[in-house]
BALOMI-178967 format. One record per residue (C-alpha): residue number from 1; x, y, z; residue in three letters. Coordinates in pm, 1 decimal, always signed. Each point is the difference from the previous one (the first is absolute). Example, Ala and Ser with C-alpha at 12.3 -4.5 7.8 and 13.67 -1.06 7.14 Angstrom:
BEGIN
> k, xx, yy, zz, r
> 1, +1230.0, -450.0, +780.0, Ala .
> 2, +137.0, +344.0, -66.0, Ser .
This chain:
BEGIN
> k, xx, yy, zz, r
> 1, +0.0, +0.0, +0.0, Unk .
> 2, +138.2, +341.6, -98.3, Unk .
> 3, +72.4, +234.1, +288.1, Unk .
> 4, +82.8, +329.5, -174.0, Unk .
> 5, -123.1, -31.1, -357.6, Unk .
> 6, -370.8, +59.9, -50.3, Unk .
> 7, -199.2, -41.9, -319.5, Unk .
> 8, +174.0, +306.5, -144.2, Unk .
> 9, +350.2, +7.2, +147.6, Unk .
> 10, +97.1, +149.5, +336.4, Unk .
> 11, -201.1, +303.1, +109.2, Unk .
> 12, -43.0, +218.5, +308.7, Unk .
> 13, +13.4, +344.3, +155.8, Unk .
> 14, +328.7, +179.2, -62.7, Unk .
> 15, +222.2, +16.7, +308.3, Unk .
> 16, -170.0, -298.8, +158.8, Unk .
> 17, +113.6, -359.7, -44.9, Unk .
> 18, +30.9, -125.6, -270.0, Unk .
> 19, +16.3, +327.3, -196.1, Unk .
> 20, +329.9, +114.2, +151.1, Unk .
> 21, +340.5, +57.5, -162.5, Unk .
> 22, +152.2, -291.4, +192.1, Unk .
> 23, -268.9, -243.6, -113.6, Unk .
> 24, +20.6, +119.1, -362.9, Unk .
> 25, +377.8, -42.6, -2.4, Unk .
> 26, -23.4, -351.0, +141.8, Unk .
> 27, -280.6, -87.3, -241.3, Unk .
> 28, +221.7, +114.5, -288.6, Unk .
> 29, +286.7, -209.1, +138.1, Unk .
> 30, -223.4, -307.7, +41.4, Unk .
> 31, -150.2, +39.6, -348.2, Unk .
> 32, +350.9, +43.1, -137.1, Unk .
> 33, +113.1, -320.4, +171.1, Unk .
> 34, -288.0, -201.8, -146.4, Unk .
> 35, -12.4, +156.0, -345.3, Unk .
> 36, +379.4, +12.3, -22.9, Unk .
> 37, +13.0, -372.6, +64.1, Unk .
> 38, -235.8, -37.7, -296.0, Unk .
> 39, +242.0, +188.0, -225.1, Unk .
> 40, -139.5, +352.0, +42.1, Unk .
> 41, +263.6, +266.4, -68.2, Unk .
> 42, -216.5, +316.0, -9.7, Unk .
> 43, -333.8, +122.2, +136.5, Unk .
> 44, -202.0, +292.4, -130.5, Unk .
> 45, -146.5, +226.9, +272.0, Unk .
> 46, -287.0, +241.8, -58.8, Unk .
> 47, -233.7, +188.8, +230.7, Unk .
> 48, -303.6, +223.7, +16.7, Unk .
> 49, +2.7, +362.2, +119.0, Unk .
> 50, -13.0, -45.0, +379.9, Unk .
> 51, +269.4, +192.4, +185.5, Unk .
> 52, +89.8, -320.1, +186.2, Unk .
> 53, +99.3, -159.6, -329.4, Unk .
> 54, +339.6, +170.0, +11.8, Unk .
> 55, +77.6, -150.0, +340.4, Unk .
> 56, -113.0, -351.5, -89.1, Unk .
> 57, +171.4, +12.0, -338.7, Unk .
> 58, +334.9, +81.3, +162.3, Unk .
> 59, -44.4, -274.2, +258.6, Unk .
> 60, -88.7, -261.7, -262.0, Unk .
> 61, +294.9, +111.3, -211.7, Unk .
> 62, +235.4, -55.9, +294.3, Unk .
> 63, -148.9, -342.6, +70.1, Unk .
> 64, +27.0, -125.3, -357.2, Unk .
> 65, +352.0, +140.5, -35.9, Unk .
> 66, +117.7, -174.8, +316.1, Unk .
> 67, -127.0, -328.8, -146.8, Unk .
> 68, +197.8, +59.9, -319.0, Unk .
> 69, -295.0, +91.7, -223.9, Unk .
> 70, +13.8, +300.4, -235.6, Unk .
> 71, -279.1, +258.6, +3.7, Unk .
> 72, -162.3, +201.6, -279.0, Unk .
> 73, -206.0, +300.1, +122.4, Unk .
> 74, -280.9, +140.8, -216.5, Unk .
> 75, -173.4, +240.5, +241.3, Unk .
> 76, -378.5, +53.6, +11.5, Unk .
> 77, -174.9, -232.5, -244.6, Unk .
> 78, -317.9, -212.4, +11.9, Unk .
> 79, +18.4, -349.8, +144.6, Unk .
> 80, -78.5, -164.2, -336.5, Unk .
> 81, +279.1, +205.1, -158.4, Unk .
> 82, +252.9, -165.6, +232.3, Unk .
> 83, -138.7, -343.8, -85.9, Unk .
> 84, +48.5, +80.0, -369.9, Unk .
> 85, +335.2, +179.7, +22.4, Unk .
> 86, +160.0, -274.7, +207.7, Unk .
> 87, -16.2, -206.2, -318.2, Unk .
> 88, +105.4, +264.7, -253.2, Unk .
> 89, +301.1, +107.8, +203.3, Unk .
> 90, +100.3, -364.6, +51.8, Unk .
> 91, -25.7, +43.8, +375.8, Unk .
> 92, -64.7, -325.5, +178.9, Unk .
> 93, -267.7, +134.2, +233.9, Unk .
> 94, -203.6, +311.9, +70.0, Unk .
> 95, -77.6, +177.0, +328.2, Unk .
> 96, -277.3, +256.2, +49.1, Unk .
> 97, -18.6, +230.3, +301.8, Unk .
> 98, -368.9, +86.5, +25.9, Unk .
> 99, -310.7, -47.5, +211.6, Unk .
> 100, -222.6, +31.1, -307.3, Unk .
> 101, -328.6, +175.3, +92.5, Unk .
> 102, +88.0, +49.2, +370.4, Unk .
> 103, +68.0, +344.8, +156.4, Unk .
> 104, +346.5, +156.9, -12.5, Unk .
> 105, +93.5, -110.6, +351.8, Unk .
> 106, -9.2, -365.1, -108.5, Unk .
> 107, +248.3, -162.7, -230.9, Unk .
> 108, +84.0, -345.6, -128.6, Unk .
> 109, +253.9, -210.7, -185.7, Unk .
> 110, -95.2, -238.9, -282.2, Unk .
> 111, +229.5, -232.7, -191.2, Unk .
> 112, -37.7, -126.8, -356.0, Unk .
> 113, +182.9, -269.8, -190.6, Unk .
> 114, +166.3, +68.7, -334.8, Unk .
> 115, -317.5, -121.9, -173.0, Unk .
> 116, -193.6, +286.2, +160.1, Unk .
> 117, -196.0, -223.9, +237.1, Unk .
> 118, -0.7, +10.1, +377.2, Unk .
> 119, +243.0, -234.0, +172.7, Unk .
> 120, -114.8, -351.8, +76.0, Unk .
> 121, -106.6, -102.4, +349.1, Unk .
> 122, +314.9, -212.1, +23.8, Unk .
> 123, +224.6, +297.9, -83.0, Unk .
> 124, -176.7, +224.1, +251.3, Unk .
> 125, +28.7, -263.4, +273.2, Unk .
> 126, +372.0, -39.4, -69.4, Unk .
> 127, +48.2, +378.5, +11.8, Unk .
> 128, -185.0, +7.6, +331.5, Unk .
> 129, +232.7, -270.6, +136.2, Unk .
> 130, +307.9, +211.2, -76.9, Unk .
> 131, -178.4, +314.0, +117.3, Unk .
> 132, -76.5, -152.0, +337.6, Unk .
> 133, +364.6, -97.3, +33.9, Unk .
> 134, +101.6, +361.2, -69.5, Unk .
> 135, -254.1, +135.7, +249.4, Unk .
> 136, +109.8, -243.5, +271.4, Unk .
> 137, +374.5, -16.3, -56.8, Unk .
> 138, +96.4, +277.6, -240.6, Unk .
> 139, +119.0, -19.3, -360.1, Unk .
> 140, +337.1, -65.5, -153.6, Unk .
> 141, +153.5, +179.1, -297.2, Unk .
> 142, +182.0, -125.2, -306.0, Unk .
> 143, +361.4, +109.9, -48.9, Unk .
> 144, +57.2, +352.6, -131.2, Unk .
> 145, +83.2, -105.7, -354.7, Unk .
> 146, -329.6, -194.0, -21.7, Unk .
> 147, -232.7, +275.3, +131.6, Unk .
> 148, -291.3, +80.5, -227.3, Unk .
> 149, +21.1, +321.9, -200.5, Unk .
> 150, -284.8, +246.9, -57.5, Unk .
> 151, -87.0, +183.2, -320.4, Unk .
> 152, -280.7, +236.5, -91.5, Unk .
> 153, -200.5, -53.1, -321.3, Unk .
> 154, -109.2, +327.2, -160.9, Unk .
> 155, -215.8, -119.5, -291.5, Unk .
> 156, -222.3, -247.4, +187.2, Unk .
> 157, -310.6, +222.1, -15.2, Unk .
> 158, +33.0, +49.9, -374.6, Unk .
> 159, +31.0, -372.1, -59.9, Unk .
> 160, -313.4, -71.5, +200.9, Unk .
> 161, -195.9, +272.4, -180.1, Unk .
> 162, +86.4, -159.2, -334.4, Unk .
> 163, -96.7, -341.2, +135.3, Unk .
> 164, -343.3, +125.3, +106.6, Unk .
> 165, -55.5, +168.8, -336.6, Unk .
> 166, +86.7, -322.3, -182.1, Unk .
> 167, -328.5, -150.9, +119.1, Unk .
> 168, -200.8, +256.8, -196.4, Unk .
> 169, -55.7, -77.8, -371.6, Unk .
> 170, +255.5, +187.0, -210.8, Unk .
> 171, -261.9, +93.3, -260.0, Unk .
> 172, -222.2, +168.6, +260.7, Unk .
> 173, +30.6, +322.5, +196.2, Unk .
> 174, -166.6, +164.3, +298.4, Unk .
> 175, -21.2, +325.2, -192.1, Unk .
> 176, -310.8, +201.7, +91.8, Unk .
> 177, -36.4, -171.6, +337.9, Unk .
> 178, +21.7, +209.8, +316.8, Unk .
> 179, +107.8, -199.2, +304.6, Unk .
> 180, +38.6, +97.1, +366.6, Unk .
> 181, +270.9, -213.3, +164.0, Unk .
> 182, +7.3, -24.8, +380.5, Unk .
> 183, +351.0, -119.8, +89.9, Unk .
> 184, -69.7, -21.2, +376.9, Unk .
> 185, +318.9, +205.2, +56.3, Unk .
> 186, +166.9, -335.5, -40.4, Unk .
> 187, +251.2, -194.7, -203.3, Unk .
> 188, -164.5, +64.8, -337.8, Unk .
> 189, -12.0, +380.2, +28.1, Unk .
> 190, +237.5, +42.5, -295.1, Unk .
> 191, -44.3, -310.4, -211.9, Unk .
> 192, -381.0, -28.0, -8.7, Unk .
> 193, -75.9, +345.3, -148.8, Unk .
> 194, +285.5, -52.8, -247.2, Unk .
> 195, -145.6, -329.9, -128.4, Unk .
> 196, -343.2, +143.0, -82.8, Unk .
> 197, +144.4, +325.1, -134.6, Unk .
> 198, +240.0, -180.7, -231.9, Unk .
> 199, -289.7, -212.0, -127.7, Unk .
> 200, -170.3, +322.5, -108.0, Unk .
> 201, -241.1, +83.6, +282.4, Unk .
> 202, -44.5, +339.8, +160.2, Unk .
> 203, +102.8, -69.9, +358.4, Unk .
> 204, -106.2, +185.5, +313.8, Unk .
> 205, +227.7, -119.6, +282.7, Unk .
> 206, -152.8, -19.8, +347.6, Unk .
> 207, +184.1, -65.6, +328.0, Unk .
> 208, +329.5, -24.8, -188.6, Unk .
> 209, +210.1, +208.9, +240.2, Unk .
> 210, +129.8, -231.1, +274.8, Unk .
> 211, +167.2, +149.7, +305.8, Unk .
> 212, +82.3, -319.8, +190.2, Unk .
> 213, -309.9, +2.0, +221.6, Unk .
> 214, -297.6, +65.4, -231.7, Unk .
> 215, -1.7, -341.0, -173.8, Unk .
> 216, -355.5, -147.7, -5.8, Unk .
> 217, -124.0, +298.6, +203.7, Unk .
> 218, -365.4, +44.6, -104.5, Unk .
> 219, +91.0, -90.6, -354.7, Unk .
> 220, +75.9, -286.5, -233.4, Unk .
> 221, -177.9, -332.8, -40.8, Unk .
> 222, -118.1, -5.4, +362.9, Unk .
> 223, -169.9, +343.1, -5.9, Unk .
> 224, -155.3, +108.0, -328.3, Unk .
> 225, -173.8, +313.9, +127.3, Unk .
> 226, +239.3, +252.3, -153.1, Unk .
> 227, +36.1, -196.9, -324.1, Unk .
> 228, -375.4, -11.0, -53.0, Unk .
> 229, -21.5, +374.5, +54.8, Unk .
> 230, +293.1, +66.6, -234.1, Unk .
> 231, -147.4, -209.6, -281.1, Unk .
> 232, -321.6, +203.8, +14.3, Unk .
> 233, +177.0, +334.6, +38.9, Unk .
> 234, +244.2, -71.8, -285.6, Unk .
> 235, -273.1, -152.5, -219.4, Unk .
> 236, +235.2, -291.8, -47.3, Unk .
> 237, -82.2, -323.9, -179.6, Unk .
> 238, +104.5, -209.2, +299.9, Unk .
> 239, +215.7, -12.7, +311.1, Unk .
> 240, +270.1, -247.2, +99.3, Unk .
> 241, +95.6, -60.2, +363.9, Unk .
> 242, +308.7, -187.6, +115.3, Unk .
> 243, +106.9, -85.4, +352.8, Unk .
> 244, +335.0, +83.3, +159.9, Unk .
> 245, +199.5, -267.4, -181.1, Unk .
> 246, -221.8, -15.4, -311.8, Unk .
> 247, -107.9, -362.3, +21.8, Unk .
> 248, -366.1, +93.8, +54.6, Unk .
> 249, -225.6, +164.4, -257.9, Unk .
> 250, -337.3, +168.5, +35.9, Unk .
> 251, -166.8, +213.3, -266.3, Unk .
> 252, -269.0, +267.3, -25.0, Unk .
> 253, -218.0, +44.3, -308.2, Unk .
> 254, -93.2, +332.3, -158.5, Unk .
> 255, -305.9, +34.6, +225.5, Unk .
> 256, +213.8, -29.2, +315.1, Unk .
> 257, -116.3, -354.3, +76.7, Unk .
> 258, +253.3, -240.4, +151.5, Unk .
> 259, +103.0, -305.8, -202.7, Unk .
> 260, +153.1, -246.9, +245.2, Unk .
> 261, +230.7, -298.0, -35.4, Unk .
> 262, -279.7, -251.8, -63.3, Unk .
> 263, -133.7, +206.5, -290.2, Unk .
> 264, +347.0, +61.6, -140.0, Unk .
> 265, +74.1, -372.1, +18.9, Unk .
> 266, -318.4, -63.9, -197.9, Unk .
> 267, +109.2, +248.7, -268.0, Unk .
> 268, +340.4, -169.9, -26.3, Unk .
> 269, -159.3, -344.7, -20.6, Unk .
> 270, -255.2, +105.3, -261.5, Unk .
> 271, +274.0, +153.4, -215.5, Unk .
> 272, +223.8, -306.8, +35.4, Unk .
> 273, -297.2, -221.3, -89.7, Unk .
> 274, -43.2, +186.7, -329.8, Unk .
> 275, +365.5, -79.5, -75.1, Unk .
> 276, -46.8, -376.1, +43.5, Unk .
> 277, +95.4, -23.7, +368.8, Unk .
> 278, -129.3, -344.6, +97.9, Unk .
> 279, +74.3, +1.5, +372.1, Unk .
> 280, -201.0, +112.6, +297.4, Unk .
> 281, +20.1, +274.8, +262.4, Unk .
> 282, +109.3, -23.3, +363.1, Unk .
> 283, -161.4, +238.4, +248.3, Unk .
> 284, -34.6, -22.9, +376.1, Unk .
> 285, -267.5, -89.8, +250.4, Unk .
> 286, -76.7, +373.9, +15.5, Unk .
> 287, -46.1, +41.3, -376.2, Unk .
> 288, -337.3, +143.7, -92.2, Unk .
> 289, -255.8, -259.5, -104.6, Unk .
> 290, -71.3, +215.7, -303.9, Unk .
> 291, +348.9, -77.7, -131.9, Unk .
> 292, -57.3, -373.9, +8.8, Unk .
> 293, -340.6, +34.5, -170.7, Unk .
> 294, +131.0, +233.3, -271.1, Unk .
> 295, +290.1, -234.6, -76.1, Unk .
> 296, -239.3, -296.1, -12.7, Unk .
> 297, -202.5, +179.2, -268.8, Unk .
> 298, +316.6, +10.5, -211.0, Unk .
> 299, +78.2, -364.2, +72.2, Unk .
> 300, +306.2, +89.7, +207.4, Unk .
> 301, +54.0, -220.2, +308.4, Unk .
> 302, +64.9, +162.7, +338.0, Unk .
> 303, +161.7, -126.6, +319.7, Unk .
> 304, +39.1, +184.4, +332.4, Unk .
> 305, +324.1, -6.1, +199.4, Unk .
> 306, +59.0, +114.4, +354.8, Unk .
> 307, +31.5, +377.1, +36.3, Unk .
> 308, +347.6, +124.0, -94.0, Unk .
> 309, +184.5, +28.1, -330.0, Unk .
> 310, +240.6, -273.8, +114.5, Unk .
> 311, -289.6, -248.1, +9.4, Unk .
> 312, -136.9, +122.5, -332.6, Unk .
> 313, +343.0, -69.1, -151.2, Unk .
> 314, +12.7, -346.3, +157.7, Unk .
> 315, -335.0, -95.1, -153.6, Unk .
> 316, +103.7, +141.1, -338.4, Unk .
> 317, +304.2, -226.2, +5.9, Unk .
> 318, -214.0, -295.8, +101.7, Unk .
> 319, -255.3, +54.6, -278.5, Unk .
> 320, +239.9, +122.6, -266.4, Unk .
> 321, -227.0, +302.9, -53.9, Unk .
> 322, +143.7, +344.6, -70.4, Unk .
> 323, -248.6, +251.9, +145.0, Unk .
> 324, -85.7, +75.5, +361.1, Unk .
> 325, -52.5, +276.6, +251.3, Unk .
> 326, -178.9, +155.5, +293.2, Unk .
> 327, -261.8, +268.5, +44.2, Unk .
> 328, +266.3, +215.0, +167.7, Unk .
> 329, +174.1, +36.4, -335.8, Unk .
> 330, +271.8, -265.3, +4.4, Unk .
> 331, -19.4, -123.9, -358.3, Unk .
> 332, +208.8, -279.9, -146.0, Unk .
> 333, +38.6, -46.5, -374.3, Unk .
> 334, +282.4, -251.0, -21.5, Unk .
> 335, +33.8, +28.5, -377.2, Unk .
> 336, +116.2, +357.7, +59.8, Unk .
> 337, +162.5, +17.6, +346.0, Unk .
> 338, +128.0, -243.6, +261.2, Unk .
> 339, -171.5, +184.2, +287.3, Unk .
> 340, -284.2, +247.4, +53.9, Unk .
> 341, +80.2, +309.1, -209.2, Unk .
> 342, -248.6, +287.7, +17.6, Unk .
> 343, +148.7, +199.8, -287.7, Unk .
> 344, +9.7, -294.4, -240.3, Unk .
> 345, -354.4, -103.1, +97.9, Unk .
> 346, -121.9, +353.5, -72.1, Unk .
> 347, +180.8, +3.0, -336.0, Unk .
> 348, -173.5, -325.6, -96.0, Unk .
> 349, -339.1, +144.0, +96.0, Unk .
> 350, +64.3, +322.6, -189.9, Unk .
> 351, +97.8, -203.5, -306.4, Unk .
> 352, -327.5, -195.0, +24.8, Unk .
> 353, -202.8, +322.1, +26.6, Unk .
> 354, +177.0, +141.5, -305.4, Unk .
> 355, -45.8, -316.2, -202.8, Unk .
> 356, -374.3, +0.0, +66.9, Unk .
> 357, -31.4, +381.1, -5.2, Unk .
> 358, -180.2, -13.6, +335.6, Unk .
> 359, -4.8, +217.8, +307.2, Unk .
> 360, +83.1, -159.7, +332.4, Unk .
> 361, -357.1, +56.1, +120.2, Unk .
> 362, -144.4, -191.3, -295.7, Unk .
> 363, +260.3, -277.2, +13.2, Unk .
> 364, -75.6, -77.7, +364.5, Unk .
> 365, -369.4, -60.5, -75.9, Unk .
> 366, +79.6, -359.9, -88.7, Unk .
> 367, +20.6, -86.0, +370.2, Unk .
> 368, -268.1, +76.5, +257.8, Unk .
> 369, +144.0, +27.4, +349.5, Unk .
> 370, -199.9, -135.1, +290.0, Unk .
> 371, -28.1, +236.6, +297.6, Unk .
> 372, +266.9, -111.3, +247.8, Unk .
> 373, +14.4, +104.8, +365.1, Unk .
> 374, +312.5, -45.6, +210.8, Unk .
> 375, +4.6, +50.7, +379.1, Unk .
> 376, +316.8, -42.6, +208.4, Unk .
> 377, -68.6, -124.5, +352.9, Unk .
> 378, +282.4, +28.0, +255.6, Unk .
> 379, +14.2, -289.4, +244.2, Unk .
> 380, +206.2, -94.7, +303.4, Unk .
> 381, +159.7, -341.2, -27.1, Unk .
> 382, -100.4, -230.4, +285.0, Unk .
> 383, +168.1, -332.4, +59.5, Unk .
> 384, -205.5, -295.2, -109.7, Unk .
> 385, -261.5, +212.5, -178.2, Unk .
> 386, -3.7, +26.9, -378.1, Unk .
> 387, -231.1, +296.3, -75.6, Unk .
> 388, -115.0, -140.5, -334.2, Unk .
> 389, -93.4, -339.2, +144.0, Unk .
> 390, -252.1, +97.9, +268.3, Unk .
> 391, -353.8, -135.5, -31.8, Unk .
> 392, -141.8, +354.7, +4.2, Unk .
> 393, +214.2, +112.1, -292.6, Unk .
> 394, -72.6, -313.7, -202.1, Unk .
> 395, -374.4, +40.0, +58.3, Unk .
> 396, +7.7, +366.2, -100.5, Unk .
> 397, +195.3, -74.8, -318.8, Unk .
> 398, -254.5, -267.5, -85.5, Unk .
> 399, -280.8, +250.2, +60.6, Unk .
> 400, +165.9, +257.2, -227.7, Unk .
> 401, +57.0, -257.9, -272.2, Unk .
> 402, -367.3, -92.1, +20.7, Unk .
> 403, -96.4, +365.7, -56.0, Unk .
> 404, +235.1, +28.1, -297.2, Unk .
> 405, -103.2, -322.9, -166.9, Unk .
> 406, +179.0, -73.5, -328.1, Unk .
> 407, +54.8, +368.8, -78.8, Unk .
> 408, +274.3, +73.3, +252.6, Unk .
> 409, +263.8, -137.1, +234.9, Unk .
> 410, +165.6, +49.8, +339.2, Unk .
> 411, +375.0, -22.1, +52.4, Unk .
> 412, +181.2, +23.9, +334.3, Unk .
> 413, +378.0, +4.4, +28.4, Unk .
> 414, +256.7, +101.3, +257.5, Unk .
> 415, +258.5, +260.7, -90.9, Unk .
> 416, +352.5, -133.1, -22.3, Unk .
> 417, +153.3, +318.0, +144.7, Unk .
> 418, -252.8, +143.3, +249.2, Unk .
> 419, -250.6, -135.5, +257.3, Unk .
> 420, -284.9, +57.9, -244.6, Unk .
> 421, -272.7, -216.2, -144.8, Unk .
> 422, -110.3, +114.7, -342.5, Unk .
> 423, -371.0, -45.7, -69.3, Unk .
> 424, -82.5, +14.5, -369.3, Unk .
> 425, -353.8, -30.7, -131.3, Unk .
> 426, -95.2, +16.5, -365.7, Unk .
> 427, -352.5, +19.4, -139.3, Unk .
> 428, -194.7, +127.2, -298.6, Unk .
> 429, -179.6, +237.8, +235.5, Unk .
> 430, +225.0, +254.0, +176.0, Unk .
> 431, -232.9, +52.0, +297.4, Unk .
> 432, -20.2, -374.5, +62.3, Unk .
> 433, +379.6, -27.1, -17.9, Unk .
> 434, +39.1, +273.8, +263.2, Unk .
> 435, -262.2, -159.4, +226.6, Unk .
> 436, +156.2, -346.9, -15.7, Unk .
> 437, +352.6, +133.4, +53.0, Unk .
> 438, -108.5, +189.1, +309.2, Unk .
> 439, -187.5, -306.0, +125.7, Unk .
> 440, +312.2, -217.4, -21.4, Unk .
> 441, +236.8, +268.0, +131.2, Unk .
> 442, -213.3, +53.7, +310.9, Unk .
> 443, +10.9, -373.3, +76.2, Unk .
> 444, +379.5, -14.0, +13.3, Unk .
> 445, +162.1, +2.3, +346.7, Unk .
> 446, +199.6, +319.8, +50.3, Unk .
> 447, +106.3, -26.9, +366.3, Unk .
């Protein structure tokens, strides 16, 4: 069982264990020991725009160097850019310093293999074994002539911009399209506007001025309020919202309506289906029922994974399918990128809109979302009592399911990071969904 690695690397509040310089250095040393033994000679390190990224970058650099591994530094770039560039620069692994959509005071460290995929469970467990040794007994250092050397790569952003553009048909252009791009004051603040602009669109940048602490602050894929207003005010054709490390995508149509990850996944699947894609789509247990029904109408199979892009990827590998994602905007199109890439996903959607000469508002009409209500209930863990297994909760869930019939569902799940139980109810009727969600939430033990 992994002690430090979660589903998306190591993450925490900066200045508190494990997000400290000492831990980062020892993690770099441990990763260098494991990856170096596998023949790794260089790692590529990127980060988002958090002020703490400088501190953690320096600590990781020291750790890798002491293990005899060279370091290539690219500065602020999206997470998927590091996964891609690790291959093009012939680095043997990639490291991203980012806490994705979290506030500035959090940070995290993710590791990718040369193929652009997250490390295997076996690799992470071996890194944790060396890491624990360093935490308990300290770390050694290779001899001076074998220390890893660091270099800075200046053209990394340009290479990634060209890579993103390559997924848009060369015979098409975004000329005449006005796009508002919310960069979340994050890692894509330079590259995202450049991609759409160089494809011919008129670009209105939003939240593209990071200062080290304003990343994800009332902006980006987790807060679309300002983007919706800007699309209306600018009379734009659509809005694009990224999160802090640009692996999540949300969009806004010309009316200011939100187009979430489930709807965007449907648009990607429908477009792939027209180009002879014969596989299915992987969502999650939280995916809107409307997605599954809309895909079924097109004859596209659907399977739900556990919540988390890691589990979506696992099921994609198991099925051999190429498309998957979450309502939060993590979208995987494995024919185009090895990990969730918000910019590439948006480019694919824009290409589909251009090919069909459709607005985003008209394109999304192919899927009817069911009203979905989510209530988070905080509980206090009590020994011997599993809050989801009490007779009262089971009876209430059964009552709610009886009210919903075949036109809705109830889903309960515990958060993996907080003492929360997430109550999700979906129904054709919004009022009924709210009533059933409240009914179940009130039955959960909170003391």
